[in-house]
Structures are given as C-alpha cells and as structure tokens.
N, C-alpha and C positions, 0 to 999 in steps of 0.2 A: 474549328474551321480551317480547311486547307490553305495553304499559302497561295496568294494570288499568282497565276502564271505571269511570266514576264511580258508576253504578248496577249492582248485581250481583244477579241473580235466582237463587234457589236452584235448581239443576239438577244433573244428573250429567254434567259435561263430561269430555272426554277428559284424560288425566293432564297434557298440556302446557298446558291452559287456565289462564290467570292468575286466573280467578275463584275457584277453590277449590283448596286443597291436598288431595290424597288420600294415603293410606298408600302406601309404595313397594312394593306388591305387584302384580305383573302379573295382569290379569284371568284367571281360569281358564276354559277351555272345559269342557264336561261330560266330554270324554275325558281331559283333563288332570287332572280331579278324582279319578280312579280310583286312580292309582298315583303318588303324589308322589316316593317315593325314586328312581324311574326317571329323573326329570328331572335328577338330580345325578350328575355324573361319578364313577366308582368311586374315584379317588384322593382327590377332595375329600371323598366320603362317609366314607372310611376315616380321613382326618384329623379330620373333625368327631367321628366316634364315638370315636376315640382320646382326644380332649381334651373330650368332652362333660362338662358339670358334672352332679354328682348331689348332691341334698340330704343333709344328715346323717342317719345311720341310728341312731346310738347316742350315748351320753352324751359320749364323748371327742370325736366328730366335732362334736356340738353345741357343746361348750366351745371347740373350734377356731374354729368359725364366729363365736361370740360375741367371742372375744378378737381375731379378725381384724377384725371390724367396729368394735370399740372403738378399735383402734390405727390402722386405715387409713381406714375410712369416717368415724369421728368425730374422728380425730386426737387421741385421748386415750391414757392408759396406766393401769396398775393403780393408779397414785398419785392419780389424779383422776377415777376412774370412780365416779360416784354412782349412786343408783337410777334417776335420769332416763336417764343414759347406758346403764345396764344394760337398761332398757326398750327403748331405741332399738336397741341391738345384738341383743337377743333377738328383737325384732320383725323386724329385718332378716334374721336367720338363718332364721326361720319364713317370712318373705316370699320368700326365695330358694328354699326348698322349694315353696312354693305356685306361684311363677312357672313353674317347670318343668311342673307339672301343668296350670297355666293355659294355657300355650302348647300343650300337647299336646291339651288339651280343644278349644280353638279350632280347631286343625288338624284333629282328628278330626271336628268338627262341620262344618267347611268341606268336607272331602273326602267326607264321607257325603252332602252335598247334600240333606239332609232338611229338613223343615218345622221353622222355629224359631218360638218365641213371644217376643214383645217386650212387656215389662210396663212401661207408662207410669204413673208415679206422681210426684206433686209432692213426696211425702215418702218417705224411706227411713230409718226410725229404727233404724240398724244396731246400736247399742250398741258396746261395746268389742270390738276385732277380735282382739287378741292371744289372750285366753283362749279365744275361739271357735275360732281356728285351731288352737291346741294340742290342744283336745278333738276337733275334726273330723279332724285328721290322726292323732290317737291318740298324741301324743308329750308330753303334759303331765307325766307321771312323769319322762321323760327330762330335760325342761326343769327341773323341780323340783329334781332331783338335781344337774344341771349347774350351775344357778345357786347352789346350796348350796355346791358345791366352790369357786365363785368369790366366795363371801361374801355372797350375797344370798338373802332370802326371796322365794319366788315371789309370794306374796300382795302384798308392797310393790312389786314390779316391775309387777305387773298394775295396781295402783292408780295408776301414773303416767299411764296413757292417758286422754286426754280422749274423752268420748263424741262421736261424729260428729254435728254439729249439722245434720242433714239432715231433721229432721222435728220434730213436736210431740206427736202423740197416736196414737191407735189406728190411724188410717189408715196412718201411716208404719210402725208396728210390724208391722202385718199384712203390708205390702209386704215388710219384711225377713224375716218368717217364710216368706213365699212363695219368696223368692229362695233361702233355705236349703233348703226342701223341693225346689225345682226342681233344684238341684245334687245334693242327696242322692239323688233319684230318677233322676238321669242324663238329664233333659229338656234338649234344646238350647234355651237361653233367655238372653235379655239383659234387664237392667232399664235404663231410661233416666230420669234425673232432672236436678236442678240441683245444681251445686256451690255451696252457699251459703257465702259467706265468713264470715257471722255466725250463720247459723241463725236461729231465731226471736228469741230473746234469752236472756240469763242472768237468771234471776230472783233478786232480792235482797228480803228483807223488812226494811224500815227503818221503826221505830216502828209495826209492825203493818201497814204498806202494802206492796203489791207495787211494786217499782221495777225498770224494765227497763234492763239495761246490755248492751253488745254481748258476744256470746259468741264471742270470736275463738279458734277451735279449730285453725286450720291452721298454727300456728306450727311444729310438726313432725308431719307425718302420713306415716309409712312405707308406708301401705296404699294409696296412690294412685300412678298412673303418668301424668305429663303426656304427652299425645300431641300434640305441637306440629305433627306432620304431618297431624293430623286436624282440619281446621278448616272451618267453613261461614260463608259471609257471609249474614246474615239482614237482610231489608229491611223497613223500616217507613215509614208515611206515603206520600207520593207521589200519583199519580193514575193512572187507567186510560184508555186509549183503545183503540178497537177498529178493526181494519182487515179487509179481505177478502183471502185469499191467492189464489193462482193458480187454485185449484180452486173458488173461490166460497164457501169456508168462512170464517165470522167468526172472527177470532182476537183475543184480549184481550192487551194489553200493559200490564204494571204498571211504571211508570216514576217516576223522581225519588225524592224522600224521603231517608232516612237508612239507613245500612248499619252493622250491628254484627257483629263476628266472634265465632262460637261455637267455643271450643277444648275439645277432648275431654280428660277425665281418666278413667282406667279404674281400677276397683277389683275385685280378685279376690274371688270368693264361693265358698269351698270347701264341697263337699258333705261329709256325714259318712261316714266309712269307705268312701270311693270316690274314685278319682283325678279325678273330674269337678270342675273348678273353673270356674264360669260367670263372666260379666262383668257388672258394673254401670258403665254409661258415664254420667258426670255432665258437664254442659256448663257452662263458665265463659264470661262475657261480657267481650269486650275491644273497644276501639275499632278499627274496620276501617282508619282512617287511620293508625294507629300510636298510640303512647302520647302523643305530644307534638308540638306544632306549632312548629317551630323558628323560623319567621319571625315569628310572634306573640311568642315569647319574646324574640327579638332586638330587637323593637321595643318592649319593655317591658310588653307585655300578658301578664304572668306568670300570672295566674289563668286567663284565657281560653285560654292555650296548652295546658292540660291539661283543658279543659272536656269535649272529646269523650270522652277517656278516663274522666273521672269519670261522665258521664252513661251511658256504655256499661256500665261496671262496676256501676252501681247495679242493673242488671237481675238480676244473680245475687248481690247483696249479702245480702239478707234474705229468709227464708221469710215469706210472707203480710204484705207491707208494709201498714201501716194504711190501710184504703180509706175512712175517714171523709171524706176530701177527694177532690175530683175527680182531682187529680194522683196520689193513691194508687191510685185505680181504674185510671187509665191504666197505671201501672206494673205492677199486677197482670196486666192483660190483656197487656201487652207481654211480662211474664215467661213467661206461658203460651205465647204464640206463638213466642217465641224458643226455648223448650225443645222444642216439638213439631215445629217446622220443622227444627231441627237433627237431631232424632232421625229424622224421616221421610226427610230427605236421606240419612242414614247407611243406613237400612233400604233405601231404593230403590237406592242406589249398590251395596249388597251383592247385592241381587236381580239387578241388570243384569249383574253379572259372570257370572251363570250362563248368559247368552244365551238364556233361556227366553222364550216369548211371554208378553204382559201377562196374558192370560186365566189363566195358571198362578200369578199372584201370590198369590191366596188359598190356593193348594195348598202354597206355600212359606212364607208369612208369616201369622202370627196376631198381632194387636195388641190387648192388653187395656187398656181405659180404666179406670184406678182412680179412680172418682168422676168428676165433671164437669170437673175442672181441665184434662184433656188433650183435651177435645172438639174443640178447634180442629184436631186431627189429621185428623178426618173431612173438613173443608173443605180442608186443605191437601193431602191425598192427591188429592182430586178436582181441585184446581188443578194439581198436578203432572201428572196424567194427561191433563187436558184441554188446559191451556195449554203445557205444556213437552213432552209426549210426543205430543200430537196425537191422542189417542183421541176417539171420538165420546162424547158425554155419557152415553148410556145404558150403553155398554160400560163406561166408566169407573166409573159409579155402582154397577154390578153388582159390579165388583171391590172397591169401597170397602166396601159393605155386607157382603160375604162375608169381609172381612179383619177387621173390628172387632167386639169384644164390649165391653159396657158394664156395669160393676159400680156399682150404685147403693148409697149409704151412708147415706141419710136418708129419712125420711118427713115431715120438716118442710118445707112449702112455701117458707118464707122462706130455707131453707138451699140451695135449688136455685139455682144461679148464674144471673144474668141481667146482661147488659150493654146499655148503651144503643146504639141504632142510630147516634146521633151520634158516640159514641166509636169504633165500628167504622168509620164513614165516614172519620174523621180518621186512625185508626192503621192500619187494614187495608182499604182501599177495594176491593181485588179480592175479598177474602174476603166482604165484605158482599154484593157482587153474586152470588157463588156461593151464599151462604145464601139470598138471595131466590129464586134459581132452584131450589134444592133444595126450599124451601117451596112455591113455585109447583107444581112437578110432583107433590109430596107431596099438596097440597090438591086438586089436580085428580083424583088417584086416589081420594082420600076422597069427593070429591063424586060421582064415578061410582058408588062403592060404596054411598053413603048419600045418594041424591038428595033425600030429603025431610027431611034434618036439617041445616039451614043453621047452627044454633047450634053444631054439632059443629065446623065449620071454624074458628070463633073460638077454641074451647076447645083445639083440638090444633095450632093454628098455631105455628110456630117463632117467628114474630114476634108479640109481644104488642102489641095496639093500645091502648097506654096513653099517658099523657103524662109523659115521653117515650116513644116506642116502644122496646121491649126485645127483645133476642135471648134466647130461652129455651134455655140450653145443655143442660139435661137432655132436652128435647124433640128437639134436634138429635142428641144421643147416641143416643136411642132410634131415631130415623128412620135414622140412619147405621150401625146395628150390626144383626147378624143374631141376636144373643142379648143379652138383658138379665137380669142376675141380681141378686137381693137377697142378703143375707149372714146370714140366719136365717129359720126357717120363718114366724114371725109377720110379720117385715118384708117378706118376699116376698109373703105374702098381702095385706098392707096396701097395698103399693105397686100391686098389681093391682086392689084394690077402692077405692082412694082417688085419689092423685095421678096415676096412669097408667091408670085403668080405661078411658078412651076408647081408649087405645092398644091394650089388649087386645081391645076390640071390633073395631078396624081390623085388626090383625095377627094376631089369634088368640092363644090362650093358650100356644102351643108357643114362642113367641118369648121368653116370660118364664119364668125358671126360678129355682131356689134353690141356692146353694151355702153352707151354713152355715160361718161362719169357723172357723179352728183356729189353734193355736199350734204351734211347733216344740219338741218335748220335749227336744231336744238343748240349747237354751239355757235353757228355763224349767223344767227339772228337773235334768238332768245338770250343767249349768254353774251354775245359781243355787243348787241345793240338792244338792251332791255326796254328802253323807252319806245323804240319804234315797234318792238314786239308787243308791248302793251297797247300801243295805238292800233295796230292791226287787229288785235283781239277785240277791240270795240266794234269793228266792222265785220268780223267773221263769226261773231257769236260765241267766242270762247277760245281755248288753246288747242282745239282739234287740228288747227292748221299746222301744228308742229309735228304731227304724225300723219297728216294728209295735206301735203302742201299745195295740192291743186285748189284748196279752199281759199288761197290767196286771191283767186279771181274775183272774190266778192268785193275787195276793195276798189276795184275799178268802177263800181257803181257810185263811189264816193268821190271820184276824181274831181267833180265840180263843187264838192262841199267846202264852203269857205273855211269853216272852223277846222276841219280835217286837214286842209291845205296848209293853214297857218300853223298847226301844230307839227305838221310834217316838216316844214321849213325850220321851225324852232328846233326840232330835234337834230336836224342836220347841222345847224349852226352850233349847237351845243357840243356835237361830236367833233366839229372842227376846232372849236375852242380847246377841248380836251387835248386834241392832237397837237395844237399850237403850243400848249403848255409843255407837252412831252418833248416837242422839238427844241424849245427854249431851254429846258432842263438838260437835255442830252447833247446838244450842239452848240448852245449859246446864241443861236440865230433866232431873231424875232420875226415872226410872220404874221401876216394880217388874216384873220379868219374869214374876212368877207372876200378875199381873193379866191379865184378859182384854184382848187386843189387838184393838181394833175399828179397821178401816183403810178409809178412802176416798181412793184416789189416782188421780186422772184429770184431764183438762182440766176447768177451772172453767167451768160453764155452768148456767144456770137449769134446763134440762131434765134435767140430771144430778142436780139437787137437793142440792147441798152445803148449801143453806140449810135444807132439811128436817133434815139431820143435825145441823147446829149448833144449830137450835131444839130438837132432841131432847136434846142435850148440855145445853143450858140447863135444860130440864125436869128432867133427872136431878140437875143441880146444885141447883136450888130444892128438889126432893124431899129430897135429902140435907141440906140446910140446915135443913129443917123437922123433921128427926128429932132425937131425944135422943142424947146420946153413946153410951148402950148400944145404942140401936137401930142406930146407925151401924156398930157393930162387926159386926153380922150381914150388912151389905151386901156385895155382891161387888165387889172393886176393878176399875176399868176404865181403860184408856188409849185415848183416842180420838185417832187419827193421821190427819191430812189432808196432801195434797200435790197439786200441779198448778199449771198457769199459766192466767192470764186473758189473753185477747187484749188488746193494749194499748189498743184503743178501746172495750172492753167495760166500761162503767162498773159495772153492776150486779155483774158477776163479781168485779171488784176490791173491791167493798163486801163481798161475802161473804168474801173472804180477810181483809179488815180485821176483820170481826166474829169469825171464827174466832180470830184472833190476840188480839183484845181479850178475848174469853171466856177464852182460854188464860191470859192474864196474870192475870186476876182469880182463876181456879179454882186455878191452880198455886201461887198465893201465899196461899191460904186455909188457915190452920192447922187450922181445924175439919175440913176435908175431907182433908188429907193425901194418902195414896196411894189413897184411894177413888175419886178421879177426877183425871186428868191430861188436858190438851188440848195436842196438839202439831201445828204446821204445819211440815212439812219443806220448806224452800225449794229451788227449782230441780230439781224432780222430773224424773228422766230414766230411761234403761234401767238404768244401773248402780245407781241407787238402788233401782229396782224390784226388782233382783236380791237386794238386802238385805231389802227390806220384805216381799215376797211370801211368802217361806218362813217368815216370823215371825208372819203373821196368824193369829188365832183365827176371827175374823168379818171378812168384807169386805162393803162396802155397795155394791150396784148397784141404786140405788133411783130411777131415772128414772121419770118420769110414764109410765104404761103407753101403749105405742104411739109412743114418741118415740126410743128407742134402737134402732138398726138391729140390732145384734148385741151388741157388746162382746166383747173378748177378755181383758181383765183378769180377768173373772169366771172364765174358764177356767184362767188361770194360778194363781189363789188356790186353786181347788179341786184342781188337780193337785199343789199343794204341801202339801196336807193341812189347808187352812183351809175353813171353811163360809161360806155366803152368806146375808145378809139381802138380799132384793130383791123387786122387783115382778115381775108376770107380763109381762115386757117382753124384747125381744131374744132372745138365746141363753139367758137364765135359764130360759125354758120348756123348751128341749131339754135343758139341764143337769138340770132337775127330772125330766124323763122318764127320763134315764139313771141318775141317782143315787138317785132315789126321793124321794117327798115328805117322808119322815121325816128326810132328811138335808139339807134346805135350809129356810130360814125365809122364807116368802113372806108378802106383806102388801099391802094397798091395792086400789084399784079396777082393774078390768080394762079393756082397750083399748076394748071395745065400749061401755063406759059413759062414756068420756072426753067425747065430744061433747055428750052429753045434760047432763052436769054443767056444762060450760062454758056451755051455753045457759042453764041454770037460774041460773047465777051472774049472767049478763048481764040476764036478763029476769025473773028471779024473786027470791026472798028469798035472800040469802047471809049466813049467820052464821059467825063464826069459831069453831072448836072451842074449848071452854072452857079446856082445858089449854094450847092454843096462845095463847089470849088472855092467860093469866097470863105466859107467856113474853114476849109483846109488852109487857106492863105492866112487866116487869123491865127490858126494854131501854129503854123510854120513861122510866123512872124514873132512868136514868143509871147503873145498876149496871155497866155495861160501857164507860162513857165517854159521850161526847157523843151524846145520842139522835138528833141531826140526821144523824149519820154513817150511821145505819142506817134512816132514815125510808123510803127508797125500797123497801127490802125488805119492810117491813111494809105499806106502802100498796099495793104489788103484790098482796099476799095480801087485805088487808082492803077496799080501796077500788077496785081496778082488775081485779076479776074473777077473781083467783087462777087464772090460765091454766094453771099447772103443778100445780094441785090439791094444794097443800101442806096446806091446812086439811082437805080432805077425807080425806086419807091419814094425818093426824097421829095419830089415836086409835089406829088399827090399827098404826102404826109403833111407838108407845110400848108397846102391849100385847105386840107381837112381841119387842121388846127385853127385856121381863120374862120372856118364855118362854125367850129365849136365856140369861138369867142363871140360871134354874132348871136348864136343860140343862147348862150349863157347870159347875155345882156337882157334878154327877154326872160325874166325870172318866172313869170307865170307860165310861160310856155315850157320852160326847163322843169318846173315842179310837175306839170302834166306828164312830161316824158318819164320822170323818175317814178311816179306813182303807177303809171301804166306798165312800166317795165317790171316793177316788183309784182305787180298783180299777175303778170304772165309768166312767172318764173317757177310754177308748180312742177313742171317736168323735171327739174334739175336737183331733185332730192336723191340723196344716197339710199333712201328706202326703196325708191322705184328701182334703182340699180340692183339692189340685193334681191328683190323679188324677181327681177329678170335672170340673174345669175341661178337663183334657186330653181326656177322653173326650166330654163333653157340649158343649163350647164351641170348644175349639181344634183338636180332631182331630189331635193329635200324639202320637207314640210316644217312650218313652225310647230313647236311643241305647245299643246294647250297648257295654260297656266291657271292653276286654282289659287287665287289670291289669298284664300284662307289656309293654304298649306303652310304648316309650321314645322314640317320635317324633323327628323331626328338624325344626329350624327353628321359627318361630312361626307360629301359625295366622293366619287372615285377621281381624285386629282392626281 
C-alpha cells in the first residue's frame, strides 16, 4: 500500500486508497440491491441459517443470556455479581436482541434503495437506553421477572446507567424524540452527531454556586459500537491555490494544514413495537498521525510526543466549549466542521455506491440542519460536488439547495451564530471562498429582482460588513436550504416578520413553514410515568395511544368517573412522594408531598426568566413573614423546585443559580415558615432526573419573555403527565392553550406584539419598577439572602439597564396569577378535572406527528414497509 500523503482531502476514494478506510462492504449496483440472498451460495446460506443467532424470547432465555454475559463477557460469577454487573449483563442481553433487528433494518433500507433522511444535530440528549430498549422491544416484564429470579430489583439495575452526555437542553432532547419517532414510524433515517467524551459538564452546587466538573460517562457504554473501519481524515488550515485543467476549467486545490481523523461510533435507536432499529452515528476525533510520536519520545520530548493526539481529541471532548476566548471560538468552529465534514463524507460515500447520477442526489438524500450548528454542511457539500466531483457550480448548487432543510430554534438575533471572516480564513480557507461565491451569486439575484433597494443587499448579505466582518450562519442556512421551518406557530410567524422578513420577500412565503415541536409519549408517559400510562390504557382500549396520541381524547369521557379520578390522584401523590424522597436524598431538604409542587427545570437563561420566578418566591416569603401565625395556618403550602445548568461563561445565569440557593437556605431554615414554603435547587438536571420530576409537578413554569422562546417541549411533557402550566403567551404555550382550553392553563404577562414598545419606553421614557418587586429588591439589598453585591447585577439589569426581559412589567401579573393558582389548587376536585381534561387534549403534541409533517412537507420520504417475519442475513450497509 502506498504511503499516505501528508495532506488528505475528504473524498470518496476506491477501497484501496490509503487516504480513508471504508467499511468492508462491496459497492452494490442497482441490480444487486434487489435480491441479496441470491448472491450467497446455497451451502453457505444453509450453514448461516442453521447457526443464526436469535435474541431471547422468554424469561428463561433472558436469564441464560444474562448469566452468560456475567460469566463470559464480564468474567464474573454469581459470587461477585453486583448491581453494576447486573446492569452490564442485562444491557448486553438487550443489546444482542437490538443488534439483530438493527442489522436487518440497515440491510432492508440498503436493499430498498429508497430515500433516507439524515438528521444533523450537535446535541442528542438520549437519556438512559436500557429502560427505553426494554419498553420499545416490549420485554420489560420479562426482564423484571428474570432479574428478580437472579436476585435483583429492576429499578436498582436501571439506576446504574449514566445518562449519555451528548446534549444539554431542549435542542438535544427534541433530536432524541425525533430519532425515536423516525424509528417507530419506520422511516429510513440516520442521526449524525459528536461523541463527546465529557458532554457539557457535570454540575455540582458548592456553597450555593454552580461548579463545573467533567462528566466522564464513557467508562462503560454497552450501547455504542466502535467502527474502527469507518474513518475519515478531516483537513484544517492550509491554503488554496487554483489551476486550470485541460478543458480550461478553473480548479481549486486545498493544501497543507493539519489533518484529524474522525472515527465512527454507532448507537442503535429502536422503534416502539416495530423491528425497525435506526442508527445514530457519532464521530470521535483522533490524531491522524497516530497517538504518539515515537521519535520525540525517544529524544526526551515527552509532552510534545502526545501533543498531536491531545489537540485532535480536544475537538470531541466537550459540548459547547466556552467561547469567551478566541481559542474557544476556534475550537467550536473546528468542532462543527469536523462533524459535518465526516457526516457528509459518509452520506456521499453511501450515495455513490448506488451508481446513480448526481442529479438524483436530492431524490435519495434529505439532510435536516437542527439549528445553525451544522450550517457548514451546505458549504462542504458544495465543495465536494465542485472541487472533488467536478460538477459545474450551478448544477452543484441546485443539488445542495434541494437536499437541505433548516430548522430555526430562536428569534433572538444575538443567538444566531456568526463567525469572523478572519477565523474562517485561518481555519477553513477554501470554505470562505465558497461562502463568498455563494453570497455573490445570491446578492446578484437579489439585485436583479429588487433593483431599487440597495439597502436590502446589506441586510441579507451572508457577510456582515462589520468590524471585523462576520459570516452570518443563519443567512447561509436559509440561502442553502429549500425549506426553513420554525418550531411553533408564534415562532414561525415571528421569524417571518422580524429576523428573516427580507428573505420572505426574496424567496416567497412558501419557503418558510412551521412544524410545531412534539415529544415521544413512549419515554415521556409510558417510561416516565408507568402507572399513569397503565391507567390511561384502561380507558383507551390498549396501548395504541402510544403510537396514536390523539386516542388520549377518550379519557375525557371518564373525567367524572369516581374510581378513575381517585386512582389519578393516588398516582400523582405517589409520584410526588418519589420526588420528595429524591429531594431529601440529594439536598437534605424535607418537603411535604401534599404541598403544591411548583417546578421550573430548564437551561438557566435570562430570557427563560428564572430570575422572575425566584423574585416571586421572595415576594411569597416576605408576604408569609408579614402574617400572624393564625393567618399563616390558612395559607397553601408550596414547594418551589428549580433545576438546570448555566453555560460556564454566562455570569448572570450563574448568579441566578446562586440567588435561588441563597433564598433556599434562608427559607428552608426559617422556623416561622416551616412547610409553608420550601425552595429546592436540584443539581445536574438531566433526562433521568426529568423522568422523576415531570410526573410529580402540579404547576410548571414556562415564563419566558413573550416572543423569545421558540417552542419549548418541557411544557408538553409536564401537561402530558397531568401537571398544569403557568406561562406567558410564548412558544408552544399558545398552541397548548388552544388545545387544552384557557380554563386549564394559567397565562400572564405582556404579549409579543407589545414587547418592543415596552423596551423602547424603558430606554427613552420613564421606567419605574413594580412596587412589589421593589420590596423584593430591598430585601435582597438589605442582606437578607447574603451579600447584596452577589446579586447586584440582577437588580441593576431590571432597575437601571432597561429591563430587557420585562421582569418588572410582568411581575404584578405573575404574582396575581400565582394567587389564582393557590385558589384553584384548594379545590382539589376542580384541579383533578383540569388535569384529566388537559391530558386528554394533548394528542397533537406527539413527535410522531412532527416527523410525519417533516416527511411530507420537507423531506419527501416514505416509511419503509416492514415484514415482521423478516429474518435477514448478514449486516446492512453501515
């Protein structure tokens, strides 16, 4: 084999090329794709079928698999098999079953040669895999009985699993729900992401402050398969020179720089009650030159001998490295290109095996950009088609635009990614040239269509003419996609009338659409709240509601059924008792399960307004303190529960966490207050904790400033589990209100259309703080909750710096609405009616409905028929 060249460009070489290692599967021609078994001689086929593995079908077979894995895979015995080993063996038994379906699914999809969708997301917040696999395969009862025979409680075994640290917030959880739905609906689909070694971080609360520590979750992960035969060399830095080929065409050559190797790791994603098991491919970064420079080591340069390895592995080490420093910005851009370049190489390689013409690429491939993070995929595909495959620019660009769809997740201009031209020039010089060309041709078309509007060109240019010049990634995503969607009706309307209104004029309204987010009921009802799922099953005639959530409407017929209502209330109380135990174990705070549980768990950000919530809690505390002991006895007990992480470089968000913990310390130790008010911050909020918290909520807070939250999905999870919402008219709250009815949600605050006027008046007119909020500020500044200087930034943001998030404007309405909630909760019979009615009307908010809308309106793909008797041979084209 020839020595690998120093500089390796991503392309799809023949199998013998030293540049890139590909899986050992021969390329299939269209004819070969039709009848795979025919290519295997009869004696071999008989031998394969005779010895073919089959996963466990009953309790005895499950126990056999578990014991086999304990004794052979883990090299333990019954004498030293603890819960951790039981988890490992149980996971491997289920993984064995999944792998069989996984292989057949990939084979079925390869041989059908139908269109696939590829979902590119920087986050996949998958949650625990074992419980999900048990439920989706339909064998949890078998596992429970089998583990009991072997001496283990299934709950203790499930508890051993670390959450996969592949995401942080709603963006990643949405991607996980979408993968679940794509598999459950039998769509041919792959997810592509990064295999973070540490995830974002593990959050610890020390002396009331957030402290970030590494979240090393990969010590044992039975749910991934390293594909060391699937590697891609990714190029950074270097320079570009252009030459003319024999036909007079100008050809660009990207040379020099640094190469990093991407290694694939595959994770099976099982569908519910279907043999379809799709694939999530995650890329890990390694040094292309190997782990270690032996010459440097031998000459005593021990640190620099592993420098290449350490620099390369940093790319996939941490989700969202802190970008307060220039080196952090470079690492984030490097991370994004590494991931999309490896993914596109993989997608293109798979397409080329079909021997189809390039013009058919959009007929076979749909790529969805989940937010702006994967936008470089637009540029990379254009580079592959023009530089490596030799297509003409216009033909290539037509393929690119018809391949990509872009999901926007924010209306906040400051949250739309921008990277400096200088950084691009340094890190990705060829891509910057292509971006300038894309922009030039786009602006020329705009100028032809709008010859009298010169200002328009500056407003829509992908290159922002600032100091320094910036590349606007959202604009690039719009120009490079055939569809742009928002994730709630209000959000989709807002992006068309605010941040992207010029693009609506240019491309027309048909390019912009809405797909309101949804959640998978399999995890967020069936798995998180099994008793409620069982109760609902008794009224819907079976488990079909888990695949057709609209069947929930049948439970509204039982809203006055005494026994049904009684069991509903008992389930809620049991969930609250479970959460109370978790709170006691993790924080040491005792809470009363009969109190109203008021929950706000989500990423900590000023626009999500956890500061409004904690100011409201302080107001409640001050009000209670002012009452006589007799008056206090008449008050409704409440537990305010917070959770969520602040980005490491987000100082104000960290101060909000500090204030919540400081208030909790004072309130929870105040003997005058007792159980009337407790304040709890649950550290290191993740999917597994959400599965405990969500079913226990009475009220959940979704209180973003109107017009700032794109959709939200936690609001859907809470209502689906029989909790009610206090919220603003923002994101999906509006559609939830439309579905469940105004009587079953507690709305407050200003509307999105008033926000800009209020902000203007704050800046240029008189701005006075709400009197009740002023009293809260006085209490903080008097030192009631610790050093006032610690919280001065939060107060001045409202009082002196324009109150951008309208905390003061909405405070009175917020307090009044909480008083209404107290009164409503006192009427427990009326409250239960609200809860049952709300759940019954949540059928619209399934991620299955979302995926069907994407499939029909954006991707143009069909589900692949599944023959449940299919036992397939060999592994599919992974």
